[in-house]
N, C-alpha and C positions, 0 to 999 in steps of 0.2 A: 140496135139503134135506139129503142125506147129507153134503155138504161142510160145511154149517153145523153139523150135529150132530157130525161128526168133529173139527172144530176146537174146538168147545166142550168135547168130552170130553177134549181135550188141554190144557184150560185157556187156550185162545187165543180171542180175539175178532178176527175179520178182516172186512174190508169186502168183501162179495160182489158189489157193484155192478159191478165190472170184468167179471164173467162176462157181464153184459148189455151193458155199455158198450164193450166191446172190449178186446183183449189189452193195449194200452198202459195201461189203467186198472186192471189186476189188482193187488191188494194184494201188495206185495213179500214179505210174510210167508208167502205160499203157495208152497211149494217148486216151482220150475219152472212157476208159475202162468201167467206171461205166455206162455211157450213152449207150454204145453198148450192155452191158450185160442186162440192163433194157429193151432195145428195143427187144432183142432176147427173153427174158422172157415174155414180153407182147405179142409178136407174138404167142408164144406157148400157153400161157394162154387163149388167145381168148377173153380177156376183152376189149371191145372197148374204154372205158374211160382210162384204163391203157395204151392202145396202143397209144391213142391220146397224152397223157402226155409224154410217152417215145419218141414218134416220135418228138414232139416239142423240148424236151431236147436234143435229138441227133442232130437235125438240127441246134441247137444253138451251138453245140460243134464241128461240122465238116462242111466241104464244101458241097454244094448240090451234087457234083459228088461223094464224099465219102459216103454220105447218100445213094445214089443209089447203090453204090457198096455193102454197108452193107446190104441193103434190099435184094439185089440179093443173097448174101451169106447166109443170114438167110433163105430165101425161098428155096434155093437149098439144104441146109443142112436138113431142115425139110422134104423136099421131099425124099431125099436119105435115111434118117433114117426110115421114114415110109415104104418105099419100102423094105429096108433091114430087118426090123423087121417083116414085113408082110410075107416075103417069107423065113425067117429064115437064112439069110446069116450071117455067123460068120466070125471073123477075121481069116486070114490065120496064120499059126504057126509062121512065121517070124515076122509078125506085132504084134502078141500076145507077143512075146519075147521082142521086142524093146519098147513096151508100158507098160510092166508089172509094172515097178517102178512108172510111172506116174499114171496109173490106181489105184495103191495101195495108193500112196500119196494123190490123190484127192478123194479117196473113191468111185470111179466109179463102182467097182465090187459089191457094195452094192445095186445098183439100180436094180429093178426087170427086166429091159430090158437087163441086163448084161448076162442073160441066153442066149439071142440071139447072143450077141456079142462074147461071149466066146465059145459057142457051147458045145459039149460033152467034159467033162473033164476027 
């Protein structure tokens, strides 16, 4: 949601479907978007060779400080998602409402973990 809001605040409209559909489908207007997505996917997949390749590609596309920020965000997000899924935290009603169109557009409700995100319907 923050990526959508930040691009809109900059007067841009970008297609966020690549965030769900894989790095090769990320909108070229997102700076280092393909590399960031490939890096996040590699971290989650746990494949050391893919992670090495994604890390190198991202380091070539961003500054070292930006790389550190990206690694921190990926690590923190992974941690938060695991904790939320593990204890069954769902979105509050207000956040469900304001993210409904985005979740539908990106097909996020189809993921098996959506049962945790959405809670009892």
